PLY file of the C-alpha trace (Angstrom):
ply
format ascii 1.0
element vertex 653
property float x
property float y
property float z
element edge 652
property int vertex1
property int vertex2
end_header
27.48 -9.97 16.25
25.99 -7.37 13.92
24.46 -4.16 15.23
22.13 -1.81 13.36
21.56 1.88 14.10
18.83 3.85 12.38
19.88 7.18 10.84
16.49 8.65 9.95
16.71 11.73 12.15
18.55 15.07 12.03
19.11 15.53 8.28
19.72 18.88 6.63
17.84 19.05 3.34
18.65 21.52 0.58
15.67 21.57 -1.76
14.72 22.97 -5.15
14.53 26.52 -3.81
18.08 26.35 -2.46
16.99 26.72 1.16
18.28 24.28 3.78
15.86 22.95 6.37
15.90 20.19 8.99
14.00 17.02 8.09
13.61 13.47 9.31
13.29 10.48 7.04
11.31 9.19 5.26
11.14 12.33 3.13
10.23 13.48 -0.37
10.28 16.96 -1.84
7.27 16.18 -4.09
4.63 15.44 -1.45
2.68 18.57 -2.51
3.61 19.47 -6.08
3.60 15.81 -7.13
-0.10 15.56 -6.30
-1.66 18.88 -7.36
-1.74 18.49 -11.14
-0.17 20.50 -13.89
2.48 17.93 -14.79
5.02 20.36 -13.37
6.30 18.80 -10.16
9.94 19.55 -9.56
12.36 16.94 -10.86
16.07 17.28 -10.32
18.80 16.85 -7.73
18.48 17.72 -4.04
20.94 17.23 -1.20
20.64 15.57 2.20
23.39 15.91 4.82
23.90 14.88 8.40
26.66 14.28 10.91
27.17 11.04 12.77
29.54 10.04 15.49
31.89 7.14 15.01
30.01 4.00 16.02
31.39 1.57 18.53
33.29 -1.10 16.64
36.48 -3.11 16.87
39.02 -1.79 14.41
40.48 -4.57 12.33
37.77 -7.01 13.41
34.55 -5.29 12.34
33.27 -3.48 9.27
30.76 -0.61 9.05
28.21 -0.31 6.25
25.75 2.38 5.26
22.41 0.92 4.18
19.86 2.80 2.07
16.43 1.20 1.66
15.22 3.59 -1.05
16.55 6.77 -2.69
14.62 7.93 -5.73
15.74 7.71 -8.37
19.53 7.99 -8.50
21.89 8.49 -5.59
25.42 9.82 -5.10
26.71 9.09 -1.61
29.66 10.96 -0.16
31.21 10.11 3.19
33.66 12.58 4.66
33.89 14.32 1.27
34.70 11.06 -0.55
32.34 9.65 -3.17
31.72 6.13 -1.89
28.98 4.91 -4.23
26.36 5.73 -6.81
23.11 3.89 -7.35
20.55 4.03 -10.17
17.11 2.70 -9.26
14.85 4.38 -6.75
13.05 1.42 -5.23
15.67 -1.02 -3.98
18.17 -1.37 -1.14
21.88 -0.67 -1.58
24.82 -0.62 0.83
28.40 0.59 0.94
31.33 -0.14 3.28
32.67 3.08 4.85
34.93 1.55 7.52
38.18 2.93 6.19
36.84 6.50 6.02
35.53 6.71 9.58
36.50 9.61 11.87
35.35 10.68 15.31
32.77 12.94 13.66
31.60 12.07 10.16
29.78 13.92 7.42
27.30 11.95 5.28
25.93 13.62 2.15
23.48 12.14 -0.33
22.42 13.66 -3.62
19.05 12.27 -4.65
18.05 12.87 -8.26
14.68 12.19 -9.87
15.47 14.30 -12.91
14.60 13.52 -16.51
17.08 11.27 -18.33
17.17 8.44 -20.84
18.86 5.71 -18.82
17.11 5.15 -15.43
13.57 3.79 -15.22
10.86 4.98 -14.87
10.74 8.06 -17.07
7.25 7.90 -18.54
4.30 6.48 -16.64
0.92 7.29 -15.14
2.19 7.99 -11.63
4.37 10.54 -9.88
8.11 9.84 -9.54
8.66 11.31 -6.09
12.23 12.38 -5.36
13.90 11.90 -2.00
15.26 9.52 0.61
11.89 8.02 1.33
12.83 4.80 3.14
15.12 4.02 6.06
18.84 4.71 6.25
20.83 2.50 8.64
24.37 2.02 9.89
25.30 -1.66 10.12
28.30 -2.93 12.09
29.41 -6.51 11.39
32.39 -8.76 11.99
34.89 -8.64 9.16
33.83 -12.21 8.48
30.15 -11.83 7.71
27.28 -12.84 5.54
27.19 -10.82 2.34
25.95 -7.24 2.56
27.38 -5.86 -0.68
25.68 -8.29 -3.06
22.93 -6.20 -4.71
21.33 -5.27 -1.42
20.57 -8.87 -0.47
20.88 -10.42 2.97
23.38 -13.17 2.17
20.99 -16.13 2.24
19.05 -17.91 -0.47
16.35 -20.41 0.53
14.84 -22.76 -2.06
12.14 -25.09 -0.70
10.71 -28.09 -2.54
7.96 -30.52 -1.61
8.44 -34.25 -2.11
5.44 -36.26 -1.02
4.81 -35.01 2.55
8.28 -33.66 3.29
9.95 -30.36 2.64
13.44 -30.28 1.13
14.95 -26.88 1.89
18.15 -25.86 0.15
19.93 -23.09 2.05
22.78 -21.25 0.33
24.71 -18.61 2.22
27.12 -16.07 0.83
29.93 -14.54 2.83
32.34 -11.63 2.73
35.52 -10.87 4.59
37.21 -7.53 5.08
35.84 -4.87 2.72
32.54 -5.15 0.88
32.81 -6.78 -2.49
35.44 -9.33 -1.43
32.73 -11.93 -1.74
32.88 -15.68 -1.66
30.10 -17.33 -3.65
28.40 -19.92 -1.43
31.72 -20.73 0.21
33.52 -20.04 3.46
35.64 -16.92 3.98
38.55 -19.02 5.31
39.39 -22.50 6.59
38.70 -21.61 10.23
35.04 -20.72 9.56
31.98 -22.91 9.63
28.35 -22.17 8.79
25.55 -23.71 10.82
21.94 -23.67 9.67
18.89 -24.18 11.88
15.32 -24.19 10.60
12.72 -23.18 13.19
8.98 -23.74 13.02
6.51 -20.99 13.89
6.74 -21.88 17.59
10.53 -21.57 17.59
11.19 -25.33 17.79
13.96 -26.83 15.67
12.55 -28.41 12.51
15.90 -29.29 10.89
19.58 -28.38 11.15
22.82 -28.82 9.28
26.16 -27.28 8.34
27.71 -25.85 5.22
27.43 -22.91 2.87
25.18 -24.92 0.58
23.11 -27.59 2.29
19.71 -29.20 1.85
17.70 -29.94 4.97
14.59 -32.09 5.25
11.50 -31.06 7.23
9.38 -34.17 7.77
5.62 -33.68 7.26
6.25 -30.09 6.29
3.63 -27.46 7.14
2.80 -25.66 3.87
2.43 -21.93 3.29
-1.15 -22.13 2.07
-2.40 -18.70 1.09
-4.98 -16.75 3.09
-6.16 -19.68 5.16
-2.78 -20.77 6.49
0.26 -18.58 5.66
2.63 -20.71 7.69
6.21 -19.45 7.98
9.43 -21.10 9.07
12.59 -19.21 10.04
16.06 -20.03 8.80
18.88 -19.09 11.18
22.36 -18.98 9.67
25.37 -18.65 11.97
28.90 -17.96 10.80
31.35 -19.43 13.30
35.06 -18.66 13.56
37.10 -21.00 15.77
33.79 -22.21 17.23
32.50 -18.72 18.11
29.52 -17.16 16.33
30.71 -13.96 14.65
27.64 -13.24 12.49
24.04 -14.39 12.42
21.12 -13.75 10.08
17.50 -14.82 10.28
15.12 -15.09 7.38
11.56 -16.32 7.25
10.41 -18.57 4.43
7.46 -20.69 3.41
7.16 -24.03 1.68
4.61 -24.24 -1.11
4.07 -25.43 -4.67
2.24 -23.67 -7.46
1.60 -23.97 -11.15
-0.58 -22.36 -13.80
-2.81 -24.18 -16.24
-4.04 -22.37 -19.41
-7.50 -23.92 -19.02
-7.92 -24.02 -15.24
-5.85 -21.08 -13.99
-3.65 -20.89 -10.91
-3.02 -23.78 -8.53
-1.54 -23.52 -5.02
-0.29 -26.68 -3.33
-2.03 -28.84 -5.90
-5.51 -27.32 -5.64
-7.30 -24.76 -7.78
-6.72 -21.30 -6.32
-8.04 -18.60 -8.67
-6.05 -15.41 -8.11
-8.46 -12.52 -7.67
-7.09 -9.34 -6.20
-5.85 -5.79 -6.53
-2.90 -3.68 -7.56
-1.21 -1.27 -5.19
0.77 1.96 -5.44
2.72 2.93 -2.34
1.92 6.67 -2.03
-0.46 8.50 0.33
-2.17 11.87 0.19
0.07 14.63 1.56
2.96 12.20 2.09
3.85 10.90 -1.34
5.97 7.78 -1.09
7.53 8.83 2.25
5.38 6.52 4.36
5.91 4.58 7.57
5.22 1.04 8.74
1.86 2.23 10.06
0.83 3.27 6.53
1.89 -0.08 5.13
-0.09 -1.81 7.87
-3.19 0.23 7.07
-2.92 -0.70 3.39
-2.61 -4.36 4.28
-5.54 -4.11 6.68
-7.76 -2.78 3.88
-6.56 -5.37 1.35
-7.23 -8.10 3.88
-10.67 -6.69 4.63
-11.74 -6.79 1.00
-10.77 -10.47 0.86
-8.26 -10.31 -2.02
-5.92 -13.28 -2.26
-3.37 -11.63 -4.56
-1.76 -8.24 -5.02
0.21 -6.86 -7.91
2.85 -4.59 -6.41
3.10 -2.07 -9.20
5.16 -0.66 -10.90
8.43 -1.03 -9.00
10.01 -2.81 -6.07
8.05 -2.10 -2.90
9.31 -1.80 0.66
10.60 -5.06 2.15
8.21 -4.56 5.02
5.23 -4.85 2.70
6.51 -8.09 1.17
6.86 -9.33 4.76
3.24 -8.41 5.41
2.21 -10.32 2.29
4.11 -13.38 3.54
2.33 -13.14 6.89
-1.10 -12.57 5.36
-0.93 -15.23 2.67
-1.29 -12.87 -0.30
0.13 -14.15 -3.59
2.32 -11.44 -5.12
3.28 -10.31 -8.60
6.55 -8.35 -8.20
7.95 -6.21 -10.98
10.47 -3.59 -12.07
9.63 -0.12 -13.49
10.47 -1.01 -17.10
7.40 0.87 -18.26
5.70 2.72 -21.13
8.73 3.43 -23.27
11.80 1.39 -24.15
14.98 3.45 -23.79
17.99 2.01 -25.58
20.26 3.64 -23.01
18.23 2.12 -20.19
18.83 -1.55 -20.92
21.57 -1.88 -18.32
19.25 -0.32 -15.77
16.49 -2.86 -16.44
19.02 -5.63 -15.84
20.38 -4.13 -12.61
16.90 -3.40 -11.24
15.76 -6.95 -12.02
18.83 -8.46 -10.38
18.21 -6.39 -7.25
14.52 -7.28 -7.21
15.27 -11.01 -7.34
18.25 -11.02 -4.96
16.41 -8.95 -2.35
13.10 -10.80 -2.62
14.03 -14.38 -3.48
13.06 -15.79 -0.08
9.51 -14.40 0.06
7.01 -17.27 -0.36
4.32 -14.78 -1.37
6.02 -14.02 -4.71
5.14 -16.38 -7.56
6.17 -14.34 -10.62
8.59 -11.67 -11.76
7.12 -8.95 -13.98
9.56 -7.79 -16.65
7.64 -4.80 -18.03
4.40 -2.83 -18.14
2.76 -1.35 -21.24
6.19 -1.09 -22.82
4.88 -0.67 -26.38
3.06 2.62 -25.71
5.73 4.80 -27.34
8.58 2.45 -28.16
10.34 3.16 -31.43
13.13 0.58 -31.54
11.01 -2.57 -31.41
13.91 -4.90 -32.18
15.97 -3.64 -29.26
12.89 -3.70 -27.00
12.15 -7.33 -27.85
15.77 -8.28 -27.30
15.69 -6.52 -23.92
12.64 -8.59 -22.98
14.31 -11.84 -23.99
17.37 -10.92 -21.94
15.23 -10.14 -18.88
13.22 -13.32 -19.28
16.36 -15.45 -19.50
17.91 -13.59 -16.57
14.89 -14.31 -14.37
14.98 -18.01 -15.20
18.73 -18.16 -14.65
18.59 -16.41 -11.28
15.36 -18.07 -10.15
14.19 -21.22 -11.96
11.49 -21.75 -9.30
9.23 -18.86 -10.36
7.42 -17.78 -13.51
7.86 -14.65 -15.60
5.11 -12.34 -16.78
4.43 -8.91 -18.24
1.51 -6.51 -18.57
0.45 -5.48 -22.07
-2.01 -2.70 -22.83
-4.99 -2.39 -25.14
-3.13 -1.21 -28.24
-0.69 -4.08 -27.86
-2.67 -6.69 -29.75
-2.80 -10.41 -29.01
-0.37 -11.12 -31.87
2.31 -8.71 -30.64
5.60 -10.57 -30.22
6.32 -8.96 -26.85
3.25 -10.73 -25.44
4.70 -14.18 -26.16
8.14 -14.07 -24.52
7.38 -14.60 -20.84
5.82 -17.68 -19.21
2.57 -15.86 -18.46
0.91 -12.79 -19.90
-1.69 -10.34 -18.63
-3.39 -7.36 -20.20
-4.25 -3.90 -18.95
-7.69 -3.44 -20.51
-10.22 -0.71 -19.76
-12.96 -1.80 -22.13
-16.09 -0.10 -20.89
-14.17 2.89 -19.57
-11.78 4.39 -22.11
-13.81 2.84 -24.92
-17.52 1.93 -24.87
-18.70 -1.63 -24.57
-18.28 -3.69 -21.43
-19.19 -6.75 -23.50
-15.87 -6.34 -25.35
-14.10 -7.83 -22.34
-15.79 -11.19 -22.93
-15.04 -11.03 -26.63
-11.39 -10.14 -26.09
-10.74 -12.90 -23.53
-12.45 -15.53 -25.60
-10.66 -14.56 -28.79
-7.24 -14.69 -27.15
-8.02 -17.99 -25.44
-9.32 -19.45 -28.72
-6.28 -18.26 -30.68
-3.70 -19.23 -28.00
-5.29 -22.04 -25.97
-1.96 -23.02 -24.37
-1.05 -19.46 -23.31
-1.91 -18.52 -19.71
-3.88 -15.27 -19.81
-4.66 -12.77 -17.05
-6.04 -9.27 -16.47
-3.30 -7.18 -14.85
-5.33 -3.94 -14.84
-8.99 -3.08 -15.24
-11.07 -0.37 -13.65
-12.68 3.04 -13.99
-12.52 6.42 -12.30
-14.87 7.29 -9.46
-15.08 10.29 -7.17
-17.07 9.73 -3.96
-18.68 13.18 -4.36
-19.93 12.53 -7.91
-23.20 10.65 -8.40
-25.84 9.80 -10.95
-29.20 8.08 -11.00
-28.40 7.13 -14.59
-24.67 6.36 -14.47
-22.74 6.28 -17.71
-19.20 5.82 -18.91
-17.08 8.89 -18.33
-19.20 10.57 -15.66
-16.69 9.63 -12.89
-19.61 8.78 -10.64
-19.41 6.30 -7.81
-22.44 4.58 -9.34
-20.84 3.90 -12.72
-17.83 2.37 -11.02
-20.16 -0.17 -9.39
-21.88 -0.90 -12.72
-18.47 -1.46 -14.31
-17.15 -3.76 -11.59
-20.38 -5.72 -11.29
-19.99 -6.59 -14.95
-16.31 -7.46 -14.65
-16.83 -9.82 -11.72
-19.50 -11.72 -13.64
-17.26 -11.68 -16.71
-14.44 -13.37 -14.80
-16.86 -16.02 -13.58
-17.77 -16.71 -17.21
-14.10 -17.03 -18.15
-12.53 -19.01 -15.29
-9.33 -19.90 -17.16
-7.77 -16.51 -16.31
-4.69 -17.17 -14.17
-5.02 -13.87 -12.27
-7.06 -10.66 -12.19
-5.90 -7.47 -10.50
-8.17 -4.44 -10.02
-6.58 -1.14 -10.93
-6.29 0.11 -8.25
-6.82 -0.64 -4.59
-6.18 3.03 -3.71
-6.40 6.31 -5.57
-2.89 7.56 -6.30
-1.05 10.61 -7.59
-0.41 11.11 -11.29
0.53 14.75 -11.63
-0.12 14.81 -15.39
-3.81 14.00 -14.95
-6.74 16.39 -14.67
-9.90 14.33 -14.62
-12.85 13.91 -12.30
-12.62 17.45 -10.95
-9.40 16.89 -8.99
-6.14 17.50 -10.80
-3.06 15.35 -10.27
-4.92 12.18 -9.37
-5.90 8.79 -10.72
-9.25 7.97 -9.11
-9.62 4.33 -10.14
-9.04 3.20 -6.56
-11.59 1.30 -4.51
-10.43 3.44 -1.57
-9.61 7.16 -1.58
-6.06 8.48 -1.56
-6.19 9.30 2.16
-7.59 5.79 2.89
-10.59 7.37 4.67
-13.43 6.48 2.27
-14.19 3.00 1.00
-16.07 3.52 -2.23
-19.14 1.40 -2.90
-17.14 -0.83 -5.23
-14.95 -1.81 -2.29
-17.98 -3.46 -0.71
-18.94 -5.15 -3.98
-15.57 -6.92 -4.01
-15.86 -7.67 -0.33
-19.17 -9.40 -1.07
-17.44 -11.59 -3.67
-14.17 -12.28 -1.88
-14.53 -12.00 1.87
-15.91 -14.54 4.34
-16.42 -11.85 6.99
-20.20 -11.36 7.33
-21.28 -7.83 6.41
-23.96 -5.82 4.63
-23.62 -2.43 2.93
-26.15 -0.01 1.43
-24.57 1.42 -1.71
-25.30 4.89 -3.04
-25.64 6.45 0.40
-23.61 9.46 -0.70
-26.33 10.21 -3.31
-28.62 11.11 -0.45
-30.63 13.65 -2.49
-32.70 11.86 -5.12
-35.20 13.34 -7.54
-37.01 10.15 -8.53
-40.29 9.19 -6.85
-39.29 5.53 -6.70
-35.59 4.88 -6.30
-33.48 1.76 -6.59
-31.44 0.99 -3.50
-28.57 -1.37 -4.05
-27.25 -3.60 -1.26
-24.01 -5.60 -1.19
-23.60 -8.53 1.17
-22.05 -11.99 1.35
-25.11 -13.26 3.20
-27.81 -15.24 1.32
-30.73 -13.04 2.42
-31.27 -9.32 2.91
-34.29 -7.57 4.41
-34.95 -3.85 3.91
-36.77 -1.73 6.49
-38.09 1.78 5.79
-38.61 3.96 8.86
-38.64 0.82 10.99
-41.14 -1.17 8.88
-40.21 -4.24 6.82
-40.51 -3.41 3.13
-39.11 -6.50 1.46
-36.89 -9.52 2.01
-34.87 -11.01 -0.84
-32.80 -14.12 -1.37
-29.93 -13.49 -3.69
-26.23 -13.56 -4.49
-24.09 -10.63 -3.36
-26.02 -7.85 -5.17
-29.57 -6.99 -4.07
-31.76 -4.29 -5.62
-34.75 -2.88 -3.76
-37.32 -0.45 -5.16
-38.16 2.18 -2.56
-40.85 4.91 -2.84
-39.50 8.36 -1.96
-41.67 11.03 -0.37
-39.75 13.37 1.88
-37.03 11.76 3.96
-36.74 8.02 4.52
-34.43 6.16 6.88
-33.51 2.72 5.60
-32.07 -0.21 7.48
-30.93 -3.43 5.85
-30.51 -6.64 7.80
-28.56 -9.65 6.58
-28.07 -12.35 9.16
-26.62 -10.58 12.19
-25.37 -7.65 10.09
-26.98 -4.22 9.92
-26.49 -1.05 7.90
-28.45 2.19 7.62
-28.78 5.09 5.20
-30.95 8.19 4.81
-32.38 9.47 1.51
-34.26 12.67 0.66
-36.73 13.39 -2.13
-35.74 16.56 -3.97
-37.34 18.43 -6.85
-34.26 18.77 -9.00
-30.95 16.89 -9.16
-28.31 18.08 -6.74
-25.81 19.99 -8.94
-22.95 19.07 -6.62
-23.23 15.48 -7.81
-22.35 16.29 -11.42
-18.86 16.56 -12.84
-18.13 20.09 -14.02
-15.82 19.82 -16.99
-13.32 22.59 -17.52
-10.46 23.36 -19.81
-7.08 22.44 -18.40
-3.47 22.98 -19.38
-2.62 19.61 -17.84
-1.73 16.83 -20.24
-4.03 13.96 -19.38
-2.52 10.50 -19.58
-5.24 9.51 -22.02
0 1
1 2
2 3
3 4
4 5
5 6
6 7
7 8
8 9
9 10
10 11
11 12
12 13
13 14
14 15
15 16
16 17
17 18
18 19
19 20
20 21
21 22
22 23
23 24
24 25
25 26
26 27
27 28
28 29
29 30
30 31
31 32
32 33
33 34
34 35
35 36
36 37
37 38
38 39
39 40
40 41
41 42
42 43
43 44
44 45
45 46
46 47
47 48
48 49
49 50
50 51
51 52
52 53
53 54
54 55
55 56
56 57
57 58
58 59
59 60
60 61
61 62
62 63
63 64
64 65
65 66
66 67
67 68
68 69
69 70
70 71
71 72
72 73
73 74
74 75
75 76
76 77
77 78
78 79
79 80
80 81
81 82
82 83
83 84
84 85
85 86
86 87
87 88
88 89
89 90
90 91
91 92
92 93
93 94
94 95
95 96
96 97
97 98
98 99
99 100
100 101
101 102
102 103
103 104
104 105
105 106
106 107
107 108
108 109
109 110
110 111
111 112
112 113
113 114
114 115
115 116
116 117
117 118
118 119
119 120
120 121
121 122
122 123
123 124
124 125
125 126
126 127
127 128
128 129
129 130
130 131
131 132
132 133
133 134
134 135
135 136
136 137
137 138
138 139
139 140
140 141
141 142
142 143
143 144
144 145
145 146
146 147
147 148
148 149
149 150
150 151
151 152
152 153
153 154
154 155
155 156
156 157
157 158
158 159
159 160
160 161
161 162
162 163
163 164
164 165
165 166
166 167
167 168
168 169
169 170
170 171
171 172
172 173
173 174
174 175
175 176
176 177
177 178
178 179
179 180
180 181
181 182
182 183
183 184
184 185
185 186
186 187
187 188
188 189
189 190
190 191
191 192
192 193
193 194
194 195
195 196
196 197
197 198
198 199
199 200
200 201
201 202
202 203
203 204
204 205
205 206
206 207
207 208
208 209
209 210
210 211
211 212
212 213
213 214
214 215
215 216
216 217
217 218
218 219
219 220
220 221
221 222
222 223
223 224
224 225
225 226
226 227
227 228
228 229
229 230
230 231
231 232
232 233
233 234
234 235
235 236
236 237
237 238
238 239
239 240
240 241
241 242
242 243
243 244
244 245
245 246
246 247
247 248
248 249
249 250
250 251
251 252
252 253
253 254
254 255
255 256
256 257
257 258
258 259
259 260
260 261
261 262
262 263
263 264
264 265
265 266
266 267
267 268
268 269
269 270
270 271
271 272
272 273
273 274
274 275
275 276
276 277
277 278
278 279
279 280
280 281
281 282
282 283
283 284
284 285
285 286
286 287
287 288
288 289
289 290
290 291
291 292
292 293
293 294
294 295
295 296
296 297
297 298
298 299
299 300
300 301
301 302
302 303
303 304
304 305
305 306
306 307
307 308
308 309
309 310
310 311
311 312
312 313
313 314
314 315
315 316
316 317
317 318
318 319
319 320
320 321
321 322
322 323
323 324
324 325
325 326
326 327
327 328
328 329
329 330
330 331
331 332
332 333
333 334
334 335
335 336
336 337
337 338
338 339
339 340
340 341
341 342
342 343
343 344
344 345
345 346
346 347
347 348
348 349
349 350
350 351
351 352
352 353
353 354
354 355
355 356
356 357
357 358
358 359
359 360
360 361
361 362
362 363
363 364
364 365
365 366
366 367
367 368
368 369
369 370
370 371
371 372
372 373
373 374
374 375
375 376
376 377
377 378
378 379
379 380
380 381
381 382
382 383
383 384
384 385
385 386
386 387
387 388
388 389
389 390
390 391
391 392
392 393
393 394
394 395
395 396
396 397
397 398
398 399
399 400
400 401
401 402
402 403
403 404
404 405
405 406
406 407
407 408
408 409
409 410
410 411
411 412
412 413
413 414
414 415
415 416
416 417
417 418
418 419
419 420
420 421
421 422
422 423
423 424
424 425
425 426
426 427
427 428
428 429
429 430
430 431
431 432
432 433
433 434
434 435
435 436
436 437
437 438
438 439
439 440
440 441
441 442
442 443
443 444
444 445
445 446
446 447
447 448
448 449
449 450
450 451
451 452
452 453
453 454
454 455
455 456
456 457
457 458
458 459
459 460
460 461
461 462
462 463
463 464
464 465
465 466
466 467
467 468
468 469
469 470
470 471
471 472
472 473
473 474
474 475
475 476
476 477
477 478
478 479
479 480
480 481
481 482
482 483
483 484
484 485
485 486
486 487
487 488
488 489
489 490
490 491
491 492
492 493
493 494
494 495
495 496
496 497
497 498
498 499
499 500
500 501
501 502
502 503
503 504
504 505
505 506
506 507
507 508
508 509
509 510
510 511
511 512
512 513
513 514
514 515
515 516
516 517
517 518
518 519
519 520
520 521
521 522
522 523
523 524
524 525
525 526
526 527
527 528
528 529
529 530
530 531
531 532
532 533
533 534
534 535
535 536
536 537
537 538
538 539
539 540
540 541
541 542
542 543
543 544
544 545
545 546
546 547
547 548
548 549
549 550
550 551
551 552
552 553
553 554
554 555
555 556
556 557
557 558
558 559
559 560
560 561
561 562
562 563
563 564
564 565
565 566
566 567
567 568
568 569
569 570
570 571
571 572
572 573
573 574
574 575
575 576
576 577
577 578
578 579
579 580
580 581
581 582
582 583
583 584
584 585
585 586
586 587
587 588
588 589
589 590
590 591
591 592
592 593
593 594
594 595
595 596
596 597
597 598
598 599
599 600
600 601
601 602
602 603
603 604
604 605
605 606
606 607
607 608
608 609
609 610
610 611
611 612
612 613
613 614
614 615
615 616
616 617
617 618
618 619
619 620
620 621
621 622
622 623
623 624
624 625
625 626
626 627
627 628
628 629
629 630
630 631
631 632
632 633
633 634
634 635
635 636
636 637
637 638
638 639
639 640
640 641
641 642
642 643
643 644
644 645
645 646
646 647
647 648
648 649
649 650
650 651
651 652
C-alpha cells in the first residue's frame, strides 16, 4: 500500500543575494518585494536543496516518486546530481520517479525560476508572480503495480457521473502504471494477474454501489445530488488494485452527482432549477506571505466567502491549490477554473497553454464544484498576432471538449475587447471584465452594455467575470466620487451593480473583483503601493469593508445588521446620513439610547441623524444589534482624503 512522507522541512535556500539560509516550505522569495510597489520585485532563478534518507521500500516491488504541488514558475529537479525532470507552469502538481537513483543519503535540489521569458505563462498581468516552492513537496512510495502517478499530476482515476431519472450512473475509469513512471496503461490492467475493484461509498461510509474493471459504470439508486450551498453531498470512490487477490494499491476520491446547464435568457441552472451564480473572484496570496500559504489560510478564505453568502467563486487566474477545490466541493460553491493564459498572446507560449490546460483538467476532473474551464483572461490587451491567438483559443476550446465533454468552456474579455471581437465567440460561454463607473465614468453604462450585447447576441450566454472599484478602509468621503478610493464610493458602486444585475437576470454568472485585496507590484494607487484594493476584505483578512456587508445583505441567510461608514467617525455635516445593511425586513435606529426611527426596507436603509457633539448609535434588526460612534467636527478630517503623489511605479491602468 502507498505511503506518503511530507518533505516541507529542512531546506537550504540560496536566494537572489547569493546567501544560503534554512527555510521550511511553503516558501517564496517575493513575500516582501512582491508587495511593496515599484514593479521591481526580483524575478529569476533560486535554488532549494535538502538531504533525505532512503525511505523504507521493497526493492523490485515498490517505486518511489517525488511529488511537487506547486513550484513557480518553472522547475528543474535534480536528484543525486542527476536532472530527473523539468516542469513549466507554476500552479499545478507534477511528479517524477526517482527509485533507480536512491542511495542511503540523497541530495534533492530544485531550481525554481520566475524569470521573464516568452514561453511560460503568466508574463504580463495585474498580480505578482511570486517565485518559490510555495506548496507541499512529498515522497510517495507505491507498489510497482499502481494507479497512475506520472500522468500530468493526476491521481489515476476519472469519475463521470450522470443522472437518469432518479438514479446516478457513475462511470469510473482508472489508469495504471507498472515499474517506472510513464509506463502507463490507458484504462487497462498492468498485467493479467491484476484486477481492479471499485466501491462507491455514501457520506456515511456505507456501500452505495460496487463493481470491477478499469472502466466500469455503476448505478446508485435514488442518488443523492450535490446541490450547491444547501446540500453539497459527496460520495467517495474507492479503487483497489489487486494482484493475485491481494490489494497492492488503493486510492480514494470524493465526487458529487449533479446536472447543470446555462440558458441565454434565464441564466444558470443546477439540477434542473434556476440557480443564478452570484459570487466573487479569489487570488491566493496573503499580506506578508505571498502565495506561500497554509491550509489554515485557505480555510480562513473559505470561511469569509461562506459568510458573505456567495454561491460561486472564480479561481483566478491560475490553477489553485487542490485543498481549496476540496473546500469548494464541501461548501457547495460553483467554480470557474482557469489557466494563466492572460493579457498577451505569446507565440512561443502556445505549447505551455496546452500543457497547463491538460494539467488543470486531469488534476481537477473529479471536482463536482467545477462547471467550466476558462481558456484565457483579457488576452487581447497587447496581442499582436491576432490570427495565432485566435487559433490558440480554438485549439484550447477543442482540447477542453475532447478531454471533458461534460463541462462548458468560457473566457474573460475586457472592456476594449468589443462585443464583436472574434475571440469572444469561440467558447461555450463568455464573460466580460468591465469597470464602467470606475475606470470610466457612468455606472449606467453597465445596463447599456449588457442590454446591447444581449440584444445583438440573444443566444450567447453572457456573464460579468470582473467588476469592482478600489477602496481603502482609511479613506472616506461624505460626498464619494469615482476615483477617490473611499470606502463610501465602493458601496455606491456595488449598490448600483447589484440592482443592475437584478434588472438583467439573464447573466449566467457575476463575479466581484475581488474578494480580497491582493498584491500587484506594478500598482501605486490609493496611497499604498504594490496593491490592488478592489477587495471586499483587506489583504490581511482583518477588515471587512462596508461593501462586504452589502453583499452579505443580498446573498446570506444568516441574520445580521451592520452600520456602514463607521470608520468615517469624524463628520463635519450637521445632519448626516447613516447607512445600514441588513437582510432583515425592518431596522430601528437608536441615538444615545432613544429610538429615532424605524424603517421597513430591503437590504439598504438610510437614516438621517442630527450631529451635535458625539452620538452613540445602535441599530436593531430582529435579534441583531450593531453600534457605532460619530463625532461632529468643524472641518473634514484630512486623514480621510487620498493624498496623490508622483510615483515612478507603472500603474496597471
